[in-house]
C-alpha positions as CSV (number, residue, x, y, z in Angstrom):
1,M,-0.1,-0.3,0.0
2,T,1.8,3.0,-1.3
3,Q,0.7,5.7,1.6
4,D,2.8,8.9,2.6
5,L,1.2,9.3,6.2
6,H,2.6,12.0,8.2
7,P,4.9,11.2,11.0
8,E,2.5,12.2,13.4
9,I,-0.9,9.9,12.5
10,L,1.9,7.2,13.0
11,R,2.7,8.0,15.9
12,L,-1.3,8.2,17.0
13,K,-1.4,4.2,16.1
14,Q,-0.7,2.6,19.8
15,E,-3.3,4.9,21.3
16,M,-6.0,4.7,18.6
17,I,-5.3,1.1,19.3
18,Q,-6.0,1.3,23.0
19,W,-8.9,3.7,22.5
20,R,-10.5,1.0,20.1
21,H,-9.7,-2.0,22.6
22,H,-11.4,0.5,25.8
23,I,-14.7,0.8,23.8
24,H,-14.8,-2.6,22.1
25,S,-14.5,-3.8,25.8
26,Y,-17.6,-1.9,26.6
27,P,-20.2,-1.6,24.3
28,E,-23.2,-0.1,24.3
29,T,-26.1,-0.4,22.0
30,A,-28.7,2.6,20.6
31,F,-29.0,5.6,22.6
32,E,-27.6,3.8,25.8
33,E,-23.7,5.1,24.8
34,H,-23.2,6.9,27.7
35,N,-20.1,5.7,29.2
36,T,-18.7,5.3,25.2
37,T,-20.1,9.3,25.2
38,A,-18.2,10.0,28.4
39,F,-15.2,8.5,27.2
40,I,-15.1,10.6,24.0
41,I,-15.6,13.9,25.9
42,E,-12.9,13.1,28.1
43,K,-10.3,12.5,24.6
44,L,-11.5,15.5,23.1
45,R,-11.3,17.6,26.0
46,S,-7.3,16.5,26.5
47,F,-6.6,17.2,22.9
48,G,-7.6,21.2,24.1
49,I,-10.8,20.9,22.3
50,D,-13.3,22.6,24.4
51,E,-16.2,23.5,21.9
52,L,-18.4,20.3,22.9
53,Y,-22.4,19.8,22.4
54,T,-24.3,17.0,23.5
55,E,-27.9,18.2,22.6
56,F,-28.2,16.6,19.5
57,A,-29.1,12.9,20.4
58,P,-29.6,11.4,23.6
59,T,-26.1,10.4,23.7
60,G,-22.9,11.2,21.2
61,V,-21.2,14.5,21.0
62,V,-20.4,16.9,18.3
63,A,-17.1,18.9,18.9
64,I,-15.7,22.4,16.8
65,I,-12.1,22.2,15.7
66,K,-11.1,25.7,14.3
67,G,-8.4,26.3,11.8
68,N,-6.2,29.7,12.1
69,K,-8.1,31.3,9.4
70,A,-11.6,31.9,8.6
71,G,-12.9,29.5,6.0
72,K,-15.8,26.8,4.8
73,W,-16.9,23.9,7.4
74,I,-17.1,20.6,7.0
75,G,-18.4,17.6,8.7
76,L,-16.8,14.2,9.3
77,R,-19.0,12.0,11.2
78,A,-18.3,8.4,13.1
79,D,-21.1,5.7,14.3
80,I,-20.3,4.9,18.2
81,D,-23.0,2.3,18.4
82,A,-22.6,-1.6,19.3
83,L,-24.5,-4.9,18.3
84,D,-27.2,-7.1,20.0
85,I,-24.8,-10.0,19.6
86,I,-23.0,-12.4,21.5
87,E,-19.0,-12.2,21.1
88,D,-17.1,-15.2,19.8
89,N,-13.7,-13.8,20.3
90,Q,-10.8,-15.3,22.4
91,I,-9.0,-11.6,22.8
92,D,-8.0,-9.9,26.2
93,Y,-10.3,-7.0,25.1
94,C,-13.4,-9.4,24.2
95,S,-17.0,-7.3,25.4
96,K,-17.5,-6.9,29.4
97,I,-21.3,-6.5,28.5
98,K,-23.4,-9.6,28.1
99,G,-25.4,-10.0,25.0
100,K,-23.2,-6.5,23.5
101,M,-21.0,-6.7,21.0
102,H,-18.6,-4.1,18.9
103,A,-19.7,-6.1,15.3
104,C,-19.7,-3.8,12.7
105,G,-16.3,-1.8,13.4
106,H,-18.1,1.6,15.0
107,D,-15.7,0.8,18.0
108,G,-12.9,1.7,15.1
109,H,-14.6,4.2,13.2
110,T,-14.6,5.7,16.6
111,A,-11.1,6.1,17.6
112,M,-10.4,6.8,13.7
113,L,-12.2,10.3,14.3
114,L,-10.8,10.9,17.9
115,G,-7.3,9.7,16.0
116,T,-8.3,12.9,13.3
117,A,-9.3,15.1,16.4
118,K,-6.0,14.6,17.8
119,Y,-4.4,15.7,15.0
120,L,-6.3,18.4,13.8
121,A,-6.7,19.8,17.2
122,S,-2.7,20.3,17.0
123,H,-2.3,21.0,13.8
124,R,-4.6,24.0,12.6
125,D,-3.2,24.9,9.7
126,F,-6.2,25.5,7.6
127,A,-8.7,27.7,6.5
128,G,-12.3,26.6,8.0
129,T,-14.3,24.9,10.8
130,V,-14.1,20.7,11.1
131,V,-16.7,19.4,12.9
132,V,-16.7,15.9,14.1
133,I,-19.8,14.1,14.9
134,F,-19.6,11.0,16.6
135,Q,-23.2,9.9,16.2
136,P,-25.2,7.1,18.3
137,A,-27.8,4.6,17.1
138,E,-26.7,3.9,13.7
139,E,-27.7,0.6,14.0
140,N,-31.9,0.4,13.7
141,E,-32.5,3.1,15.3
142,G,-31.8,6.2,13.0
143,G,-29.4,8.4,15.2
144,G,-28.4,9.8,12.4
145,R,-31.9,11.1,11.7
146,V,-32.3,12.2,15.9
147,M,-29.7,14.5,15.2
148,V,-30.9,16.3,11.8
149,E,-34.1,17.1,13.7
150,R,-32.7,18.4,16.5
151,G,-31.1,20.8,14.2
152,L,-27.5,19.7,14.2
153,F,-27.5,21.6,10.5
154,D,-29.5,24.6,11.6
155,R,-26.9,25.3,14.8
156,F,-23.5,24.9,12.1
157,P,-23.1,26.0,8.7
158,I,-21.7,23.1,7.8
159,E,-21.4,23.0,3.8
160,E,-20.5,19.7,3.5
161,I,-20.3,15.7,5.6
162,Y,-18.3,13.2,4.8
163,G,-18.3,9.5,6.4
164,L,-16.5,6.3,6.4
165,H,-17.5,2.4,7.1
166,N,-14.5,-0.6,7.4
167,Q,-15.1,-3.2,4.9
168,P,-13.9,-6.5,5.8
169,N,-13.4,-9.3,3.1
170,M,-12.1,-6.4,0.9
171,A,-8.5,-5.4,-0.3
172,F,-7.0,-4.1,2.9
173,G,-5.8,-0.3,2.5
174,E,-8.1,0.1,-0.6
175,F,-11.3,2.7,-0.9
176,Y,-14.3,1.9,-2.2
177,I,-17.4,4.3,-3.3
178,R,-19.7,5.3,-6.2
179,K,-21.4,8.5,-7.3
180,G,-25.6,8.5,-6.8
181,P,-27.6,5.7,-4.9
182,F,-24.6,3.7,-3.1
183,M,-26.6,1.5,-0.1
184,A,-30.2,1.1,0.0
185,A,-33.0,2.4,1.4
186,Y,-34.0,0.0,4.9
187,D,-37.7,-0.6,5.7
188,V,-39.3,-2.7,8.5
189,F,-42.9,-4.8,8.6
190,D,-44.2,-6.2,11.6
191,I,-47.4,-8.8,10.5
192,K,-49.9,-9.8,13.3
193,I,-52.0,-12.6,12.4
194,V,-54.4,-13.5,14.7
195,G,-57.1,-16.6,14.4
196,K,-58.6,-18.8,16.8
197,G,-56.6,-21.1,19.4
198,A,-57.3,-24.8,19.9
199,H,-56.1,-28.2,21.1
200,A,-53.3,-29.4,18.6
201,A,-55.9,-32.8,18.5
202,G,-58.4,-30.5,17.2
203,P,-57.2,-28.5,14.7
204,H,-60.7,-27.9,13.0
205,N,-62.0,-26.4,16.1
206,G,-59.6,-23.3,15.7
207,Y,-58.0,-21.1,13.0
208,D,-54.4,-22.1,12.6
209,T,-52.2,-19.0,12.5
210,I,-48.7,-20.6,11.8
211,V,-50.2,-22.6,8.7
212,T,-51.4,-18.7,8.0
213,A,-48.1,-17.5,8.7
214,T,-46.3,-19.5,6.8
215,Q,-48.7,-19.0,3.9
216,V,-47.8,-15.7,4.2
217,V,-44.2,-15.7,4.4
218,N,-43.7,-17.9,1.1
219,S,-46.3,-15.8,-0.6
220,L,-44.4,-12.3,0.3
221,Q,-41.4,-13.5,-2.4
222,T,-43.6,-13.3,-5.0
223,I,-43.6,-9.6,-4.9
224,V,-40.0,-9.7,-5.6
225,S,-40.5,-12.5,-8.5
226,R,-44.0,-11.3,-10.0
227,N,-44.7,-7.8,-8.9
228,I,-41.6,-6.0,-9.5
229,N,-39.5,-5.2,-12.9
230,P,-37.1,-7.7,-12.7
231,I,-34.7,-4.8,-13.6
232,D,-35.0,-3.0,-10.5
233,S,-33.7,-4.1,-7.1
234,I,-35.2,-5.6,-4.0
235,V,-34.5,-7.8,-1.3
236,I,-37.5,-8.9,0.8
237,S,-36.4,-10.9,3.7
238,V,-38.5,-12.4,6.8
239,T,-36.0,-12.6,9.5
240,Q,-38.2,-13.8,12.4
241,I,-41.1,-15.7,13.3
242,H,-42.7,-15.9,16.6
243,S,-45.9,-18.2,17.7
244,G,-46.9,-20.8,20.3
245,D,-44.9,-21.8,23.5
246,T,-46.1,-25.5,23.8
247,W,-46.3,-28.8,21.7
248,N,-50.0,-29.3,22.0
249,V,-51.7,-25.8,21.4
250,L,-52.4,-24.1,18.0
251,P,-51.5,-20.7,19.0
252,Q,-54.2,-17.5,18.9
253,E,-51.5,-15.4,17.3
254,A,-48.6,-15.6,15.2
255,V,-45.9,-12.6,14.5
256,I,-43.7,-12.1,11.7
257,R,-40.9,-9.5,11.0
258,G,-38.4,-8.5,8.7
259,T,-37.0,-6.3,6.0
260,V,-37.8,-4.4,2.4
261,R,-34.4,-2.8,0.8
262,T,-34.6,-0.9,-1.8
263,F,-33.7,2.2,-4.6
264,K,-36.6,3.9,-5.8
265,P,-39.2,5.2,-4.2
266,A,-41.7,3.8,-6.6
267,V,-40.5,0.1,-5.5
268,Q,-40.6,0.6,-2.1
269,D,-44.0,2.1,-2.1
270,L,-45.3,-0.8,-4.1
271,A,-43.9,-3.3,-1.6
272,E,-45.6,-1.7,1.4
273,Q,-48.6,-2.1,-0.5
274,R,-47.9,-5.7,-1.3
275,I,-47.0,-6.7,1.4
276,K,-50.0,-5.4,3.4
277,E,-53.0,-7.0,0.6
278,I,-51.0,-10.5,0.4
279,A,-50.9,-10.8,4.2
280,Q,-54.2,-9.5,4.9
281,G,-56.0,-11.4,1.6
282,I,-54.0,-14.7,3.3
283,A,-55.3,-14.2,6.4
284,N,-58.7,-13.7,5.4
285,T,-58.6,-17.0,3.4
286,F,-57.8,-18.7,6.8
287,H,-60.7,-16.9,8.8
288,A,-57.6,-14.8,10.4
289,T,-56.8,-11.2,10.6
290,A,-53.3,-9.9,9.6
291,Q,-52.3,-6.2,11.5
292,V,-49.5,-5.1,9.2
293,N,-47.4,-2.2,10.6
294,Y,-44.4,-0.8,7.8
295,Q,-41.8,1.4,8.7
296,R,-39.4,3.8,7.1
297,R,-36.7,3.5,8.6
298,Y,-33.5,4.9,6.5
299,P,-33.3,6.5,3.1
300,T,-31.5,5.5,0.3
301,T,-28.0,6.4,0.9
302,V,-27.0,8.8,-2.0
303,N,-23.7,10.2,-2.3
304,H,-23.7,13.4,-4.0
305,E,-21.5,14.2,-7.1
306,Y,-19.0,16.9,-6.4
307,A,-18.5,15.7,-2.7
308,T,-17.6,12.0,-4.4
309,D,-14.9,13.7,-6.7
310,L,-13.8,15.3,-3.5
311,A,-13.7,12.4,-1.5
312,L,-11.6,10.1,-4.6
313,D,-9.2,13.0,-4.5
314,A,-8.0,12.5,-1.4
315,A,-8.3,8.9,-1.3
316,I,-6.4,8.8,-4.6
317,A,-3.6,11.0,-3.1
318,L,-3.5,9.0,-0.3
319,V,-3.3,5.1,-1.5
320,G,-3.0,5.7,-5.5
321,N,-5.4,5.6,-7.9
322,D,-5.0,1.9,-8.5
323,K,-6.4,1.3,-4.7
324,V,-9.0,3.5,-5.2
325,H,-12.6,2.0,-7.0
326,C,-15.2,4.3,-7.8
327,D,-17.4,1.6,-10.1
328,I,-18.5,-0.6,-7.5
329,P,-22.2,-1.9,-7.7
330,P,-24.7,-0.6,-5.3
331,S,-25.0,-1.9,-2.1
332,M,-28.1,-3.7,-0.4
333,G,-27.0,-2.7,3.3
334,S,-28.3,0.7,4.7
335,E,-27.0,3.3,6.8
336,D,-28.6,6.2,8.5
337,F,-25.6,8.5,6.8
338,A,-28.0,8.9,4.4
339,F,-30.6,10.9,6.7
340,M,-27.2,13.9,6.8
341,L,-26.6,13.2,3.1
342,Q,-30.5,14.6,2.7
343,V,-30.0,18.0,3.8
344,K,-26.5,18.6,3.0
345,P,-23.7,17.5,0.5
346,G,-21.6,14.9,1.2
347,A,-20.1,11.0,0.6
348,Y,-19.8,7.6,2.4
349,I,-16.9,6.2,1.5
350,W,-15.7,2.1,2.1
351,L,-12.2,1.5,3.6
352,G,-11.3,-2.5,3.3
353,T,-9.7,-4.1,6.0
354,G,-8.7,-7.5,3.9
355,P,-9.8,-11.1,5.5
356,G,-12.1,-11.6,8.2
357,A,-15.4,-12.2,9.7
358,N,-17.9,-10.5,8.2
359,L,-19.8,-7.5,9.6
360,H,-22.4,-8.3,12.2
361,H,-20.9,-12.1,12.7
362,P,-20.1,-13.1,16.4
363,Q,-16.2,-13.1,15.6
364,F,-15.9,-10.1,13.8
365,N,-13.2,-7.6,15.0
366,F,-11.9,-4.5,13.7
367,N,-7.8,-4.6,12.0
368,D,-6.1,-1.8,14.3
369,E,-3.8,-2.3,11.2
370,I,-6.3,0.2,9.2
371,L,-6.9,2.7,12.0
372,T,-3.9,5.2,10.6
373,T,-5.3,4.9,6.8
374,G,-8.7,6.2,7.9
375,V,-7.1,9.4,10.2
376,A,-5.0,10.4,7.1
377,Y,-8.6,10.3,4.6
378,F,-10.1,12.3,7.2
379,V,-7.2,14.7,7.3
380,K,-6.3,14.6,3.7
381,L,-10.4,15.7,3.1
382,V,-9.6,18.9,5.4
383,K,-6.5,19.5,4.2
384,N,-7.6,19.5,0.8
385,Q,-10.6,21.7,0.9
386,L,-10.0,23.6,3.4
387,I,-6.9,25.8,2.0
């Protein structure tokens, strides 16, 4: 990997590893990241950054770093939350919080942005202001949306916003990005089927919610295969079925939950409509009822053309043109950084971390060797623009 890293960025590596391991040991999930936020604030203050704000989310922090000259404002964002996963790693900094784990690398993202903040706080030879945003609740709960709704971009004149995510099993130290739609919209659905309970030996005396639920699950896939234009992208995944408590009872209720991933609003609208029609129609056939709760959680993550060019310039300057990939296909994964990109121009980029367990896997562990690359990328973005 051809990198020309500032010696002081390289010297941050061991300190960032310590920060990352501490955060990894004490994972906190959506809007519960109080200790994580306190740790971030302690570090920021030790860097000499005193302009700190915590009112834009129940947890999380925003810090202001001013350059030696006036100029534009840009934002750098990292997510800080963990997941409800039991860790399966044999490491000395394994999660100490039962049932919670940093299985997506947000501990690494936080350490990267802390390293960036420390470097910029001691190297203010730039014209403008950098807003470093430590955002809570990226996983499922839309912390990015909350920060926007609570006035983050009203309070500060941020002109562009940038984010980064690690990607295991992509080439180590290489960057991946695309202009336009990059990651899919994320919706969730909850289908509650209510029938009539009965003894398992006398199914004719009830209306079987489990049979009804299985018919619904199978039929939902016809939305993809028979309702949506094959050229358009959509994924409908049933991820939960809950019903019954014992062997000899046909349960009164069954619950089906899942997700929908799309890129186009028209496809999203049709998916919601058909999920409701299919669930209610099949339930009616089996003398049951279906109550459908459909929620649109995250919009499509759309990279702005101008900002993507700036992100590409920074990445190419850092690692070389052959290690920056700008033509990758869109991902059906989702990201609540999308809410910020709806308000301000910006770009989201992936950084490959080499072989390893995938994101959201109980054996995932962020690759510490990539920390300095993330800092160097953010610093290059700042120095390229705030001149």
